[in-house]
C-alpha positions in Angstrom: -48.3 -42.4 -89.6 -51.0 -43.3 -87.1 -50.4 -47.0 -87.7 -46.7 -46.6 -87.1 -47.4 -44.7 -83.9 -49.8 -47.3 -82.6 -46.9 -49.9 -83.0 -44.7 -47.6 -80.9 -42.6 -46.1 -83.7 -40.6 -43.0 -83.0 -40.2 -42.2 -86.7 -42.6 -43.1 -89.6 -40.9 -43.3 -93.0 -43.1 -43.1 -96.1 -42.2 -43.7 -99.8 -41.0 -41.2 -102.4 -43.4 -38.3 -103.1 -46.0 -39.8 -100.8 -47.9 -36.5 -100.5 -48.5 -36.0 -104.2 -48.2 -39.6 -105.5 -45.6 -40.9 -107.9 -45.0 -40.7 -110.8 -46.6 -37.4 -111.6 -44.7 -37.0 -114.9 -45.3 -33.5 -116.3 -48.0 -32.7 -113.7 -45.1 -32.2 -111.3 -44.5 -28.9 -113.0 -48.2 -27.8 -112.8 -48.6 -24.9 -110.4 -51.8 -26.2 -109.0 -50.2 -29.6 -108.2 -47.2 -27.9 -106.7 -49.5 -25.7 -104.6 -51.6 -28.6 -103.4 -48.5 -30.7 -102.6 -47.1 -27.9 -100.5 -50.4 -27.4 -98.7 -50.5 -31.1 -97.9 -47.0 -30.9 -96.5 -47.9 -27.9 -94.4 -50.8 -29.8 -93.0 -48.4 -32.6 -92.0 -46.1 -30.1 -90.3 -49.0 -28.8 -88.3 -50.2 -32.3 -87.4 -46.7 -33.2 -86.2 -47.1 -30.7 -83.3 -49.7 -33.1 -81.8 -47.9 -36.4 -82.5 -45.3 -38.3 -80.4 -43.5 -39.5 -83.6 -41.7 -37.8 -86.4 -42.2 -38.5 -90.1 -40.2 -38.5 -93.3 -42.2 -37.5 -96.4 -41.6 -36.4 -100.0 -43.2 -34.1 -102.6 -42.4 -32.1 -105.7 -41.5 -28.6 -104.7 -40.6 -25.3 -106.4 -37.4 -23.8 -104.9 -35.9 -20.7 -106.3 -37.9 -21.1 -109.5 -36.9 -24.7 -110.1 -38.8 -27.9 -109.4 -37.1 -30.5 -107.3 -38.0 -34.0 -106.0 -37.7 -33.3 -102.2 -37.8 -35.1 -98.9 -38.2 -33.7 -95.4 -38.0 -35.0 -91.8 -40.7 -33.4 -89.7 -40.8 -33.7 -85.9 -43.0 -31.7 -83.5 -43.5 -28.8 -85.9 -39.8 -28.6 -86.8 -38.8 -29.2 -90.4 -35.4 -30.4 -91.6 -33.5 -28.8 -94.4 -34.8 -30.1 -97.8 -33.1 -33.2 -99.1 -33.0 -32.9 -102.9 -32.9 -35.9 -105.2 -29.4 -35.8 -106.8 -29.5 -38.5 -109.5 -32.5 -38.3 -111.8 -33.2 -41.5 -113.7 -33.4 -41.0 -117.4 -33.7 -44.4 -118.9 -36.4 -47.1 -119.5 -39.7 -45.7 -118.2 -38.1 -42.7 -116.4 -37.3 -39.3 -117.9 -37.0 -37.2 -114.7 -34.5 -34.9 -116.2 -37.2 -33.3 -118.3 -39.2 -32.6 -115.1 -36.9 -32.0 -112.2 -33.7 -30.2 -111.4 -30.8 -32.2 -109.9 -29.9 -31.4 -106.4 -26.3 -30.6 -105.7 -26.0 -30.5 -101.9 -25.8 -33.7 -99.8 -26.4 -33.3 -96.0 -27.6 -35.3 -93.1 -30.8 -34.7 -91.1 -31.0 -34.8 -87.3 -33.6 -36.8 -85.6 -33.5 -36.5 -81.8 -29.7 -36.7 -81.7 -29.3 -39.3 -84.4 -27.8 -38.3 -87.8 -29.8 -39.8 -90.7 -28.4 -40.0 -94.2 -31.6 -39.5 -96.1 -31.7 -40.1 -99.9 -34.3 -40.5 -102.6 -34.7 -43.6 -104.7 -32.1 -43.4 -107.6 -29.6 -41.8 -105.2 -29.3 -45.2 -103.4 -28.1 -46.8 -106.7 -25.0 -44.5 -106.8 -22.0 -44.8 -104.5 -21.3 -41.1 -104.2 -24.4 -40.1 -102.3 -24.1 -42.7 -99.5 -20.4 -42.0 -99.3 -21.0 -38.2 -98.9 -23.6 -38.9 -96.3 -21.2 -41.1 -94.4 -18.6 -38.4 -94.5 -21.1 -35.8 -93.3 -21.7 -37.9 -90.2 -24.6 -40.2 -91.0 -25.2 -43.0 -88.5 -27.9 -44.8 -90.5 -29.0 -44.6 -94.2 -32.6 -44.3 -95.2 -33.8 -44.3 -98.8 -37.4 -43.5 -99.7 -38.4 -45.0 -103.1 -41.0 -45.4 -105.8 -39.2 -48.2 -107.6 -41.4 -50.2 -110.0 -41.1 -54.0 -110.2 -39.8 -56.1 -112.9 -39.0 -59.8 -112.8 -35.8 -60.3 -110.8 -35.5 -56.7 -109.7 -36.0 -57.3 -105.9 -33.0 -59.5 -105.7 -31.0 -57.0 -107.7 -32.1 -54.2 -105.3 -31.0 -56.3 -102.3 -27.8 -57.8 -103.6 -26.4 -55.2 -106.0 -27.6 -51.9 -104.5 -28.4 -51.9 -100.8 -25.9 -54.6 -99.9 -23.1 -52.6 -101.6 -24.1 -49.3 -100.0 -24.3 -50.9 -96.5 -20.9 -52.6 -96.9 -19.2 -49.6 -98.4 -20.3 -47.2 -95.7 -20.5 -49.7 -92.8 -23.9 -48.3 -91.9 -27.3 -49.9 -91.5 -29.7 -49.2 -94.4 -33.5 -48.9 -94.4 -35.2 -49.1 -97.8 -38.8 -48.0 -98.0 -40.7 -48.6 -101.3 -44.1 -47.6 -102.7 -46.9 -50.2 -103.3 -49.5 -50.2 -106.0 -50.3 -49.8 -109.7 -50.0 -46.5 -111.6 -50.9 -46.9 -115.3 -48.4 -49.4 -116.7 -46.2 -49.5 -113.7 -46.6 -51.8 -110.6 -44.8 -50.8 -107.4 -44.1 -53.9 -105.4 -43.3 -52.5 -101.9 -40.9 -55.1 -100.4 -39.5 -52.5 -97.9 -36.5 -53.9 -96.0 -33.8 -53.2 -93.4 -30.2 -54.4 -93.6 -27.4 -54.1 -91.1 -23.9 -52.8 -91.9 -22.6 -56.4 -92.3 -25.0 -57.0 -95.1 -27.4 -59.2 -93.1 -31.1 -58.7 -93.8 -32.9 -57.7 -90.6 -36.5 -57.3 -91.9 -38.3 -57.7 -95.2 -42.0 -56.7 -95.6 -44.5 -58.5 -97.8 -44.7 -57.5 -101.4 -47.7 -56.1 -103.3 -49.6 -55.3 -100.0 -49.7 -52.1 -98.0 -48.1 -52.8 -94.7 -46.6 -51.0 -91.7 -43.4 -52.7 -90.6 -41.7 -51.8 -87.3 -37.9 -52.1 -87.1 -35.9 -51.3 -84.0 -32.5 -49.8 -83.9 -30.2 -50.3 -81.0 -26.9 -48.5 -80.5 -24.0 -50.8 -79.6 -20.9 -48.7 -78.9 -20.8 -46.1 -81.7 -22.7 -48.3 -84.2 -26.4 -48.7 -84.8 -27.7 -52.2 -85.2 -31.1 -53.1 -86.5 -32.7 -55.9 -84.4 -33.9 -59.0 -86.2 -37.5 -58.5 -87.3 -39.9 -60.4 -89.7 -38.3 -61.5 -92.9 -41.1 -62.5 -95.3 -40.2 -65.0 -98.0 -39.3 -63.8 -101.5 -41.7 -64.9 -104.2 -40.5 -66.9 -107.2 -40.8 -65.4 -110.7 -44.2 -67.0 -111.4 -45.8 -65.8 -108.2 -44.2 -62.4 -108.6 -45.5 -62.0 -112.2 -49.1 -63.2 -111.4 -49.4 -61.1 -108.2 -48.1 -58.0 -109.9 -50.6 -58.4 -112.8 -53.4 -58.8 -110.2 -52.4 -55.7 -108.2 -51.8 -53.6 -111.3 -55.2 -54.5 -112.8 -57.0 -53.9 -109.5 -55.4 -50.5 -109.0 -56.0 -49.4 -112.5 -59.7 -50.2 -112.1 -59.9 -48.6 -108.6 -58.1 -45.4 -109.6 -60.1 -44.9 -112.8 -63.4 -45.6 -111.0 -64.4 -48.9 -112.7 -65.9 -51.6 -110.6 -66.6 -54.3 -113.3 -64.9 -55.6 -116.4 -66.0 -57.3 -119.6 -63.8 -59.3 -122.0 -64.3 -61.3 -125.2 -63.8 -64.9 -124.3 -62.4 -67.0 -127.1 -61.8 -70.0 -125.0 -58.1 -69.7 -125.7 -55.1 -69.2 -123.4 -54.9 -65.4 -123.5 -58.5 -64.6 -122.7 -58.7 -67.3 -120.1 -55.7 -65.9 -118.3 -57.1 -62.4 -118.4 -60.4 -63.7 -117.0 -58.5 -65.4 -114.2 -56.5 -62.3 -113.4 -59.7 -60.2 -113.3 -61.4 -62.7 -111.0 -58.4 -62.4 -108.6 -58.3 -58.7 -108.9 -62.0 -57.8 -108.3 -63.8 -61.0 -107.7 -65.6 -63.3 -110.2 -69.0 -61.6 -109.5 -67.6 -58.4 -111.2 -66.3 -60.2 -114.3 -68.4 -60.5 -117.5 -67.3 -62.8 -120.2 -68.8 -62.7 -123.7 -68.7 -65.5 -126.3 -68.8 -64.1 -129.8 -68.9 -67.2 -132.1 -68.9 -67.3 -135.9 -69.5 -70.2 -138.2 -65.8 -71.0 -137.9 -65.8 -71.2 -134.1 -65.5 -74.8 -132.9 -67.6 -76.5 -130.3 -64.3 -77.3 -128.5 -63.5 -73.6 -127.8 -67.1 -72.9 -126.8 -67.0 -75.8 -124.3 -63.6 -74.7 -123.0 -64.7 -71.1 -122.4 -67.9 -72.3 -120.5 -65.9 -74.8 -118.4 -63.3 -72.1 -117.4 -66.1 -69.7 -116.5 -67.7 -72.4 -114.3 -64.4 -73.2 -112.6 -63.7 -69.5 -111.9 -67.3 -68.7 -110.7 -68.0 -66.3 -113.5 -71.8 -66.7 -113.7 -72.4 -63.8 -116.2 -71.4 -65.4 -119.5 -73.2 -64.1 -122.6 -73.2 -65.5 -126.1 -73.8 -63.2 -129.1 -73.4 -64.8 -132.6 -71.5 -62.5 -135.0 -72.1 -64.5 -138.2 -75.1 -62.6 -139.5 -73.4 -59.3 -138.8 -70.2 -60.3 -140.7 -72.3 -61.6 -143.6 -74.1 -58.3 -143.9 -70.7 -56.4 -143.9 -69.5 -58.6 -146.7 -72.7 -58.2 -148.7 -72.5 -54.5 -148.4 -68.8 -54.4 -149.3 -68.9 -56.8 -152.2 -69.7 -54.2 -154.9 -66.8 -52.0 -153.9 -64.2 -54.8 -153.9 -62.1 -56.0 -156.9 -62.9 -59.7 -156.4 -66.1 -61.7 -156.1 -64.6 -64.4 -154.0 -64.2 -63.2 -150.4 -61.7 -66.0 -149.7 -59.3 -64.2 -152.0 -59.4 -61.1 -149.8 -56.7 -62.6 -147.7 -57.2 -61.2 -144.1 -60.2 -59.0 -144.9 -62.9 -61.4 -143.8 -60.8 -62.4 -140.8 -60.4 -58.8 -139.7 -64.1 -58.2 -140.1 -64.8 -60.9 -137.6 -62.4 -59.4 -135.1 -63.7 -55.9 -135.6 -67.3 -57.0 -135.3 -66.4 -58.6 -132.0 -64.6 -55.4 -130.9 -67.6 -53.2 -131.8 -70.0 -55.4 -129.8 -67.7 -55.4 -126.7 -67.3 -51.7 -126.8 -71.1 -51.2 -127.0 -71.5 -53.3 -123.9 -68.7 -51.4 -122.2 -70.4 -48.1 -123.0 -73.8 -49.2 -122.0 -72.9 -51.0 -118.7 -69.9 -48.9 -117.7 -67.7 -52.0 -117.7 -64.1 -51.6 -118.6 -63.2 -53.7 -121.6 -60.1 -55.7 -121.1 -57.9 -56.4 -124.1 -56.3 -59.8 -124.2 -53.3 -59.6 -126.5 -50.0 -61.0 -125.2 -46.5 -59.5 -125.8 -45.6 -62.0 -128.5 -48.6 -61.1 -130.6 -48.1 -57.3 -129.9 -44.5 -57.7 -131.0 -45.2 -59.0 -134.5 -48.6 -57.3 -135.1 -50.6 -60.5 -134.8 -53.6 -58.6 -133.8 -56.5 -56.7 -135.5 -56.6 -53.0 -135.0 -60.1 -51.9 -133.7 -60.9 -55.6 -133.1 -59.1 -57.7 -130.5 -56.9 -54.6 -129.7 -60.1 -52.8 -128.5 -60.3 -52.0 -124.8 -59.3 -49.7 -122.0 -56.5 -51.8 -120.5 -54.5 -54.9 -121.3 -53.1 -56.8 -118.2 -50.9 -59.2 -120.3 -49.4 -56.8 -122.8 -45.9 -57.4 -121.4 -46.3 -61.2 -121.0 -44.8 -63.5 -123.6 -46.9 -66.4 -124.9 -44.4 -69.1 -124.0 -41.1 -67.6 -122.9 -37.7 -69.3 -123.3 -38.0 -71.7 -120.3 -40.7 -73.3 -118.1 -39.7 -71.3 -115.0 -40.0 -67.9 -116.7 -43.4 -66.2 -116.7 -45.5 -66.6 -119.8 -49.2 -67.0 -120.7 -48.9 -70.8 -120.5 -46.7 -70.7 -117.5 -49.0 -68.5 -115.5 -52.1 -70.6 -116.5 -50.3 -73.7 -115.1 -49.2 -71.8 -112.0 -52.7 -70.5 -111.2 -54.1 -74.1 -111.3 -51.8 -75.0 -108.5 -51.7 -71.7 -106.6 -53.7 -68.7 -105.6 -52.0 -65.3 -104.9 -52.2 -64.0 -101.4 -54.0 -60.9 -102.6 -56.3 -62.9 -104.9 -60.1 -62.8 -104.7 -60.8 -65.7 -107.0 -61.4 -69.3 -106.2 -59.0 -71.9 -104.8 -57.9 -74.9 -106.8 -58.1 -75.6 -110.5 -59.6 -72.7 -112.5 -58.1 -73.4 -115.9 -59.3 -76.4 -118.0 -56.3 -78.5 -119.1 -57.4 -78.5 -122.7 -57.0 -74.7 -122.9 -53.3 -75.1 -121.9 -52.7 -78.2 -124.1 -54.4 -77.3 -127.4 -52.5 -75.5 -130.3 -53.0 -71.7 -130.2 -55.3 -70.3 -132.9 -57.0 -67.0 -133.7 -59.8 -69.2 -135.2 -60.7 -66.7 -137.9 -60.6 -69.3 -140.7 -61.1 -73.1 -140.9 -58.2 -75.1 -139.4 -56.2 -72.0 -138.6 -53.2 -72.3 -136.2 -50.8 -69.5 -135.1 -47.9 -71.5 -136.5 -49.3 -71.1 -140.0 -47.7 -67.6 -140.1 -45.4 -67.7 -137.0 -42.7 -70.0 -135.7 -43.3 -72.0 -132.5 -43.8 -69.5 -129.7 -40.7 -70.8 -127.8 -38.6 -69.9 -130.9 -40.4 -66.6 -131.5 -40.1 -65.5 -127.9 -36.4 -66.2 -127.8 -35.9 -63.9 -130.8 -38.1 -61.2 -129.3 -36.3 -61.4 -125.9 -33.0 -60.8 -127.6 -34.2 -58.1 -130.0 -36.7 -56.1 -127.9 -35.2 -56.4 -124.4 -31.5 -57.1 -125.0 -31.3 -55.1 -128.2 -29.0 -57.6 -129.9 -28.0 -57.3 -133.5 -29.7 -59.5 -136.1 -26.5 -61.4 -136.9 -25.9 -62.0 -133.1 -29.4 -63.4 -132.6 -29.0 -65.8 -135.5 -25.6 -66.9 -134.3 -26.5 -67.4 -130.7 -29.8 -69.2 -131.4 -28.6 -71.2 -134.3 -31.7 -70.1 -136.3 -31.8 -69.4 -140.0 -31.0 -65.7 -140.4 -33.9 -65.3 -142.9 -36.3 -66.4 -140.2 -34.8 -63.9 -137.7 -35.0 -61.1 -140.3 -38.6 -61.9 -141.0 -39.6 -61.8 -137.4 -37.7 -58.6 -136.7 -39.2 -57.0 -139.8 -42.6 -57.9 -138.4 -41.7 -56.3 -135.1 -40.6 -53.0 -136.7 -43.5 -52.5 -139.1 -46.0 -53.2 -136.3 -45.1 -50.1 -134.3 -48.1 -48.2 -135.7 -50.4 -50.9 -134.3 -48.8 -50.9 -130.9 -49.2 -47.1 -130.6 -52.9 -47.6 -130.9 -53.3 -50.4 -128.4 -54.5 -49.9 -124.8 -52.0 -49.4 -122.0 -50.8 -52.5 -120.3 -48.8 -53.6 -117.3 -45.0 -53.7 -117.4 -43.3 -56.7 -115.7 -40.2 -57.2 -117.8 -37.0 -55.2 -118.3 -38.4 -53.6 -121.5 -42.1 -53.3 -122.4 -44.0 -51.8 -125.3 -44.9 -48.4 -123.9 -42.8 -45.9 -122.0 -39.8 -48.3 -121.9 -39.3 -48.7 -125.7 -39.6 -45.8 -128.1 -39.3 -46.5 -131.8 -40.3 -44.5 -134.9 -43.3 -45.6 -136.9 -42.0 -44.4 -140.3 -38.8 -45.6 -142.0 -37.6 -49.0 -143.0 -37.5 -52.0 -140.8 -34.1 -53.0 -139.4 -33.6 -55.9 -141.9 -34.6 -53.7 -144.8 -32.3 -50.9 -143.7 -29.3 -53.3 -143.4 -30.2 -54.8 -146.9 -30.3 -51.3 -148.4 -26.9 -50.5 -146.9 -25.5 -53.7 -148.3 -27.0 -53.0 -151.7 -25.5 -49.4 -151.8 -22.1 -50.8 -150.7 -22.1 -53.3 -153.5 -23.2 -50.6 -156.0 -20.3 -48.3 -154.9 -17.9 -51.2 -155.1 
């Protein structure tokens, strides 16, 4: 508010529920939260008596025994009628209908003789609210938002939402959005102003808190927004990397952690997490730990050390796990059915991972470093991760990032590694120039838990796997449709989808991670743990049909 006033603004517009913070989820019904939010609002009303500018703010509020998502215009101690959010999003990560009551009344608010059609976030996505505000006499439309990012969403907001509302109503439109990370969500900002003809007048930077001044001039009976600064829109790679940096930075800042630790395998995933952490909080606050066994190759050791050097991570520790693993196996041998540990299938492999996870958690506890998990979306999808091992940690920045993706220009682990070698995000605190050794990008992916192991021993190539996962997890395509559209053998598709379905119990126990795609593993996708996988269910139906026939 002060910053806006210093720029000469008559009216400061802040994002959705700026007083309380958004999303509050069930806390929005908590009487203490409601009381504190109202007290904060009353302080703003009192402060407005001493300010030359008005302000638009939002909060959760109890009205007539029901909780609403509310916005107000405050000017010199005067408070507008409450604007109640009408459309409550109830899909993907949102379930506002369990928390708030829908508003039913649409009305304009008056600011010094100008009629403002004020709406809250989701209301801008529906034609009826802006139409009703126009009919009620609105001269400009303003939407306050807390709209989280996902790849491609900014262009959709501009072209499919605000452009439509501006052209339908023939009114200028100001869109104000929240910035910052809250748990798995990243709010990108990118506030903007558009004239009634659909021409962009101003667009603020994304992923940075800014105060942007826009000027409206009345020409005849129509307001026109004068041309302001239009910042360039990031491509998908820059968008994804920047969002991951901001989301990780805010998670640490808001939970009180100042330093992080991660297990550094010398592979693509841990290297990308290390780079993101350096950009989020600076390399001096990043601690990487090598945990080699007798299977660990010199190549991966060298790659990890070179990456740390390029990034400026000076604190790199090495703790051998082999003697600990051997002791585990020695103690367990009398209780197992076989004498040859090689016949235990994944047991010795998982012991290595869980030994590493235990050591990393001990360092986290002792040093008050947040342990970062490093599993990508592809691995999380099919359960290619060890519970209480490489899934250990307090937060996973790349949980919603595929390993390879379906094309080179779409964000993936490998894509962002290449991007970071040629770019540095505007908000990044890491080093300029190359920070990723080329060998880490080029070598075949491996968990390196047994001799000569490669990920393709048990999985298809990641480009193939990620195409299946995109269609099944995000687009919710049928198995037969996936096989037909990709040309893949249906048995392969069924096998991968079976792996996805039976790994739900693992994903429930993994750390929270950032959402950057249309559908993540977390709030955005809710599946039961028990019950048959989709391929097994379809097979059972087929078998029953044949039996009945």
